N, C-alpha and C positions, 0 to 999 in steps of 0.2 A: 503493501500500499505506499509505505513510504517511498519507494523507488517511483511508482507512478505519480505520486504528487510531484517529485523532482522532475521528473520528464515533462510533465505538465507545465511548471513554472519555466523550464527552458524553453518550451515551445511558446509560452506568451511572451517571454523576452524577445524570442526571435520575432514574432509577430508586430510586437511594437517597436523593435528596431527598424523594421521594413516600413511600418507606417510612418515613423518620425522621418525616415530618409526620404519617404516620398514628399512629404510636407516641407523639409529642408531645402529639397532640390530646387523647389520653386523661388528660394531666396539664395541661389548660389552668388557668391561674392557679396553679399550684403555686408555693408560696414567696412569693406576693406578697399574702398576705392580712394586710398591715400594719395596725396601728390607723389609725382614721379620722383622729385628731388629727394623725398623721405625715404625713398626704398632702397636697400642694397641687395644687387643680386648675388647669390651665394656662390662662393669661390671654392673651387676644388683643389686639393693639395696632395701630393704624392708623399707618402710617409718614408723618410730615410733613416737610417741608423741613430742619427744625433737630432732628430725632430723634437723639438720641446713638446709637443704633443704626447708624446709617449710617456712622459711624466706626469701627464695631467689625465689622460683617458686610458682607461685599463684595457687591456688586451690588444692594444694596436701593435701591427706588425709591420716590418720593413715592406714596403711595396702596397701597402693599403692605400686606397683612395678615401680621403676624409674632407668633410665639410665642416669648418668650425662654425658657421653661423648656425646650422642645424643639428649639429652633433652627429649626423650620419656618417657611416663608414661602410667602404665596400671591398671585397677580396680583389687584389690586382690582377689575379690570375682569372677571375670570373669576369670582371670588368663591368662596363656599363655600356649603354647605347647612346650614342650622340648624332645629332644633326648640327655641323657648324654653320652658323648664319653669320658671321661677321668677324674680323680679325684686326687687331690694332697692335702695333709693335710700340713699346714704351722703353724708355731709357733712364730707369731710376738710379740715382746715385747716393751712395752711403758713404758717411765720413769715417774716418779712422778709427772711431770707438763702434762703429758698426751699425749706428742709427741713420735712418733716411734723412738725407740732406735736400735733395732737389729733384728736379726731373729735366733731363736734357731733351733738346730737340734733335731729330733726326739728323739735321745738317751740322749741328754741333757735335753730334756724336761721331760722325763721318770725318769731319775735319780735326778733331781732337787727337793727339799724340798718347797713344796707350802702350802700356807693358802688359804682355800676357804671359800668365804662370798657369799651364793647364787650361782651365775653363774660366780664370779668373782674370778680369780686365782692370788694370790700374790706370787712372789717368795721371800722365807723367808730370804735368804741371801741379796738382794739387794733392797727388798720393790717395784720392778717393777712389772708391770701387763703384764701377757702373755695371749694372746688370742688364744686359739687352733681354726683353722679355716679350714674347709673342703672346697676347691675350686674346684667346679664342671665345666668342660669345656662342654658346651652344644651347639647343633644346636637348635636354637630357631625359633618359629613361631607364630605371633600374630594372626593367623587365615587366611591368605591369600596366604598361601603356600611361604611365603617370608622366607625360612630357612635361618638363618644366624648364625655364631659362637658368643657366649657370655660366660663370665665367671660369675658364681654365687658363691658367698662367703657365707657360713653358718657357724654360731658361736654362741657361748654361749647358750641361752635358745633354740635355734633351732637346736642345735647338736643331739638331740635325735631324730628329724625328719631325720636327715643325716644318723643316724644310721640304723633307719627303712628303710630308701632308700636303703641304701647298702645292708641290709639284704634281702629287697625284689628282688633285682637285683642279688642276689648271688644264690638264689635258682631256677632261671630261667633256662630252658633245652631247648635245639635245637635237632632235629632229622634231620639226613642226609636223604634226599629224595630217594637216590638209595640203601645206604647200611643199612639203618635203624639204624645205630647207634646212640646212644644219648650222647651228651656232654654238659658241662656247657656254656650257651650262653654269648657272649661278653656283655659288659656294655650297648652297642648302640643297644640290640636286641628288645628293646620295645619303645614306645612313651609314655610320661608321661604328665599329665595336671600340672602344676606348679601355685600355687596360694598362698593366705595368709588367716589366721584364727585368730578371736580374741579369746585371753585368759584372764581368769581372775584368779589371784591366790593371796593368802595372803602373803605378805611379810612385815615382823615386824609388825604384827597386823593389816596391811592395805591391804584393797583389791586393787589390781593393775590391770588394764586392758592393755594389750599390744598385738602386733600381732606377731605370729610365722609363718614359712614357712609350706606349705601343699603341699603333693604330691600325686597323684593319678594314677594308671596304666590306660592307655587308650587303646592302641591296639599294635599290632605287627608292627614293622618298616617295611616299603615297601621295595621291592627289590632295587629300585633306591636309596632310602634313605640311606639303608644300606651300599652302595658303598660310598655315600658321607660321611656318618659318620666314616666309617672305615678310609678313608682318613683323616679326621680330628683328629682321635684317633691317627693315626700314626705321624701326625704332632705335637701334642702335646707331645706324648711320647719321640721323639727325641729332644725335647726342644726349637723347632721353634716358639712356643706360650708360652708366660709367664703366665703360669697356677697358680696365686697367686692373691690376692687382693692388688692392689697397691694404693689403697685408704685407707689404714690401719689408717690414721692420724683420720678418722671419724668413725672407728669401734665401737666406745662406744656410738655412736649416739648423741653425742654433741662435739662441737669443744672446744678446751682448757680445757676439763674435766682432772681433776686428777685422775689417774690410781688408786691411793690408795684410794681415797674418797669413803665412805662407801653409800649405798644405803638408803635414808632418805625419809619418807614421801610416796608420790606418785610417786617416780622417777622410771624409768624403768631400769632394770639391763642390759642395753646394752652399 
């Protein structure tokens, strides 16, 4: 009898949940129409061996994909599904104490004299570190068709992945179904798998293992998603979305690190 009552209670709760869902569905987005300049698009970060988040969040592992804003994490081997919609390259500069100093323009970056040590670039005139960063504005899904906007900053060792990704997108073509004309496809033409991979390289005669971003082409973006991606692209293009990493203070993978400090031992150059 007790089991019957328990099952009945569960059924009632399930029915109530469905009724509430139907009622609330009519109020989708109610009260969340905030000003665009008040909103922060979640940033994704790849966890490295020295990432400060490992001391703050339990069970984070090297190569995990982490979102500090929402507290979500995903396995780098399983990855996420993304549609890139916009990309902007930024040039944040860090002082000798490791703190964010300023933002360089592309022209100033190209003209500046720099010394390179591995993936580290030091401005010869000031001794500051500049970290070239490709910031990808994407629509992301964790596998449940829950598409939402995120910013993916790619920098240092993973910049080669960014270059390969841009090159792969650049060769995509689309054909008009009526006229048969062929044109370059927009950045959001395809869906990609975003994950991480472990890499071992020799740095100063030491074998160092760290994670890099990894992207793979999945499929053509569906018609419905193309329209959503186009809207997000235009929103980013007009500047309504801040397409840059605003967490540049921990871009080096460690808080309080000196930008000019050289890589030693088994330290990861991030």
